[in-house]
N, C-alpha and C positions, 0 to 999 in steps of 0.2 A: 851367123851364128848369134850373134846376138835379142837381130830380130824377132828368129825363132825364141828364143828366150823371152822375150818381151810378149809374145804372143802366148808364151806359157805360161807367164806371169799372168797377165790380165783374161787368158780364160779362168784360174784359178779361183777356187768357189768363196774362200775365204774373201780376198778381193772384191769380189762382185756381193758378198755378205755385206762388209765393209763401206762398199759405197752406197747399197739400200738402206744401211743403216743412217749414214750420216745423212742422206737424203731424207730419207724420215725426220730424225734430230732439227735438221734444219727446217720442215716444213713445221712440226710443232711448236718450234722456237719463235717463227714467225706470226705462228696463228697465235700462241701463249703471247708476245708481244701486240697482237693486233687484238686481242682480248684487252689487256692491259692499260692501251690509249682509249678503250671505248667504256673503260668500267665505267665512268664517270658521265657515259652517255645514256641519259635516263628520261622516261618521259614524267612532269609534272600533274601530277593529278588535280582537277577542279578544285576538290576540299583542301590541299596541301600548297605549301611553298618550301621554293629550296634557298636556303642559305649556301653561300659559296666562302668557304673559308681556305684562302692561300697565304699558305706560312705561317697561320697562326694568326692571320688575322681577316677581317672580316671583308668583303672585297663587293660584293652585291647581292641581291634577291632575287629571281626568276618565280616570276606567277606561273600558271600553268603552260603547258606545252612541252617543247623537246628542248633541255636541258641539255650544253655541249659545255664541259667543262675537262679541264687536266684529270689527268687520271691519281690517286694518291700513289705517293707522300704529297702530290705536286699540291691538290685542291681536294679538300674533303667537303663531301654537301652535307647539310644537316636539313634533314624533314623537317617542316614546322608546319601549323596548321593554317589557313587562308584568313587571311581580315575578316572573310565574313560567316567564319564557322564559329560556331559557341561549344565551349566544352564545358561539361560538368563534373563539381569534384566535390565529396562529399566529407566536411568537415569534422575528422576524426578524434580530435581533440576534445571536442565536445558534449562527445559520446562516451556513457559508461563505460568505463574499464570492464574487462571479462573477469580480471581478478576481483574487482568491486563486485560484479554481480552473483559470481560465485559466491562470495562472504555476505551477501545480503542472503542468499537462498539457502544457505547454510543456518546462516542466524533465524530465519524464519520455522526452517524444519527442526532445529534443536534450539530447544526451550530453555536450556539450559546455555548455551553457545552466550561467548562472550563476548565483548564490543567492539563492533567493527573498528579497526585504525583512522585518524582522522584524514590520510591518505586517500582510503578508500572511500571512507565515508562524503568526503568533500568528491570524489572523482565523478568528473561529467555535470555537476551543481553548479549552479550561478545563483548569486546572491542580490536580492531585490533591492529598493529602495524603504522598501519597509519591514525591513530581516525576513522577507521570505526565502524560498528555494524552489529555484524554476529549470528545467532541463530542456533544452533547445536542440531542436535537430537539423543542423543549418547545411544548403546545400547551396552551393555558388556557381553559378554562369559565367563566363567570361570570355574573352578575346581577345586572341593577339593584336598588337598596335604596335609595335616598336620589336622588329623581328630581330635586329641585333642585340638587345638588350635580355629579350627571351633567349637568345641563344649561350651568350655570356653569361647569365645566370643560371641556365641547363637544371643541374636535378637541384635546387635552392630555393625555386619557382614555387611550388608546391606548399612545402614548408614553409617558405613567408610568407606566403596566401594562408597557410593554418593558424600563422599565430598573428597576423591583421586581423580576419575574422573572430580570432578568441579574444583579442583584445577588444574591440567594437562592439559585442554581445558585453562582456563584463561591464564597459562604459556605458552600455545603455540600461543594460538591466538595472546598474545600479543608480539609474533615473528615474525610475519608474517603481509603480508598487507592482504587486503581483497582478493585478485587475486588470490593469493596462497591458498586459502581457499576453494569458489568457484568463478565457471567462472561471474566475477562482469561485464567485459566488453568484450564483445566477438569480438572488435575489434583487440583485444590484440591477438587474435589465429595466425591471418594470419602474424603474426610477427614472424620472425623465431626464433632469439633469447629469447625474453618478450614471445610467447607463449610455446615455447618448455620447459622453465626454472618454468612457471606458471604451466605445466600440470605434470611437475616434483614434486610439489612444493605438488600439491593435491594429488598426490599418495602418499606421502610420509607421508600425513596428520594424515589416519588413524596409522602406523606403529610408528609415533614419539609419539603420543598418549598413546598407549598399552604398549612400551617401556618406557613412564614416569609412567604410573601405577605401573606396575608392578617393578620398583626401590622402590617405594614410599612402597610398598609392600613387598619389600625385608628389608627395611628398617625399616619398625614395625618389622620383622621379630627379625631381628638384636638386638633390643633394645630390646625384649620380651613381644614384644603387637602385637604377629604375627594374623595375622586373618584364616591365614591356606589354602588361598585362591590362584588363580593364574591369572591373564585373561589370556585367549587362544586366544580371537579376539574381536573387536570391531569396530560394526559400527558407520560409523556417515552420516547424514543428514542435507548438510549445506542450511541454508532461510534465506533470508532477509528482514525486515519489510515493512509492505504493502507500507508504502510511500516513503523508499528507491527505492523498486521494480517499484513503481510510477516514479521514477525521473530516474532512468537508463531506463525504457523503453520512457519516453519521450528524454534522451538524442540520444539512440540511434535511436530513430527516427528521431532524429533533424540532424542524424550524416546521416543516410542512404538520407536523402530527400539532405544532403547538396553534399552529393558526385553524386547524382543522376543528381544536378544541375551542379558541376563538368563535369562529364559525356556529360551531353548535353550540356556546352558550349564547352568542346572541340569538340566535333562532329559537332557543328556550326562552329567552329574557324576553322576546318579540310576543312571543304567544302568551308567557306570564303577564305584558302587562294588557296584551288585548285583549285577554279574559278579566283581567282587572279594572279594564276603562269600561269592559260589557257590564259587568258589575256592577260598577259603579252608577252607569248611567241607567242601569234598571231600579237602583235602590233611590236616584237622584227622581225617578219617573213613577216609581210607587210611595215615596213619599212626599211626591206637588200633586197625587191626585188623591193622598188622605188626606196633607194640608186642605186643601181645595175643598175636598166633600168635608172636614172637620169643620173649616169655616162657613160652607153654605150653613150646617145644621145649627152652628152657632148661629147666626145673623138669623135664620127661623125663629129659630129660640128665642130669640132677644129682639125681635123684629115686636113682639107685645108689649113690650114691657118699655122698648125703646119708645113706641109712638105712646104708652100709659106714661111716663117720664115727662114724656112735651108737650101731651096734653097740661098735665098739672100744671107745669112750669108756666106753662104759657095764660092757663087756663082760658081755653077751648070749651073745653067740654066738662062742666064740674061735676055731672052723675057718671062720666067713665070710671072712674076709679072704685065707687059700690058696683055699679053694672058688674065690674070684672070680679069684683070680690066673691058677689052670689055665685056668679058663674063657676068660677074655682074652685073655691071654699067644699062646694056637698063632694068633688071629689077627692081632696086633698081630707077632708071629716071621717070621710066611707074609709080611708085606709088606716084610721088611726083605730088603734086598743079602746082606747077611754080618751074621755074629753073630757075636761075638770074648765068650768066659767065660773070667773071671779070677777063679783063687780066691784069696781075699784071705791065705790062709794058706800058700800056697807061691808061690813063686819063678816056678815053671813056668807059661807059658799054651799052652792047647789050644784051638787054632784051629779051630771048626765048620763049613763052608761052609752058607748057608741055600739057601734051595730055589729062588733063582733060579742057583746055581752052580750045583749039584751036579743040577738041571735034576727035581728032585722035594722031597717034604717033609723036612724034616729029624727 
C-alpha cells in the first residue's frame, strides 16, 4: 500500500510541476550567478584604460585588452581615456552668458532700454593692460597622465580646469595691451618695430596660456590635489565687443579718409609746384633772353661812344670828334622843329628856320 501511495504521489502533476519549477529556478540562479561573476570581465578598447577600485581603494590600471576583475560590489571598474588619447574641452566660463547676450540684443533693439547691469556687462570679457576689453574663446586639449588622480577627482576635473584656464587668461590679458592679443589697429602692422613686436606677442599668446595652465596643474599635483591631466594644446580665438568693433571701424575709416585726403593734397601740391616751377623757369628764360638782347643792343648803341671817348682820352684821332659831329648832327637837326644858333662872342642872335618851318633842309 505504501509503494502504491508513493507511486501515486510521484505521478501527481503538482509534484512534477514543482520539480520542473525548482530545476528552472536552479538553472536561472546558476546563470545569474555566472553572469554576476563575469560582470566585470570586459574588453578594454585601445583608446581607453580601466581603473579597478576594490573596496574603495585604487588597486590597478589595465590597458587595452581583456580585463578580469571581481564583480561589484567587490571591484568597481572605471573607464578613462588612454595615455595617448587627447580630449577637447571648450572653456565655458570665458564665453558671454546667454543672459548677457539677450540683454545686449534688447539694448540694441530698444533705444530707450536701461543700461545693462555690471554683472551682465562684464560677462565673457577680460581686461587688458591698457584698459581695453577682449573676449577669448579658448579650447583646451589635454590628456590623462595620472589615472588614479583623475579617478579620485572625478567630476571636479573639468570645473577645476575651467578655473585654471580662466585664471591664466585673466593674468595674461592683464599683462598685455590690446594690440598684442589681436589686431586692433591695422595701421600698426606697417610700422617695422611695433608691427613685428605685436605679431610676435600674438603668436606667443597660446604658448604663454598653455604654460600657465600646466604650471598650475603641477602646483596642484605637488600639493597632493592633482587633477591627473596635462594640457597639450590650447586654441584661442579673440574678439572685441560689438560697440568696440564699430568704434574701431569708424576710426579706421576716418584714418583711411584722412590718408586719402593727405595723398590727394600731396598730389595737388606736387602738381602746383610743378606748374610754378615751369612758370619760374619760363620767366627766367624769358628774362635772360631779354637781358641778353638789351645788353647786346646797349653794347651796340654805346660802342661808337665808347670808341670816341677812348680816342679822345688817348688823343689817337683828333679829328674823330668833329667827323662824328658832322655825321650825326644833320640827322638830329632834321628832327628839330626850329634851330636857334647863338654866337657866344656877340650879342646878336641869328634864327635860322628848320626843315619843318621852311619846308626843306636847312
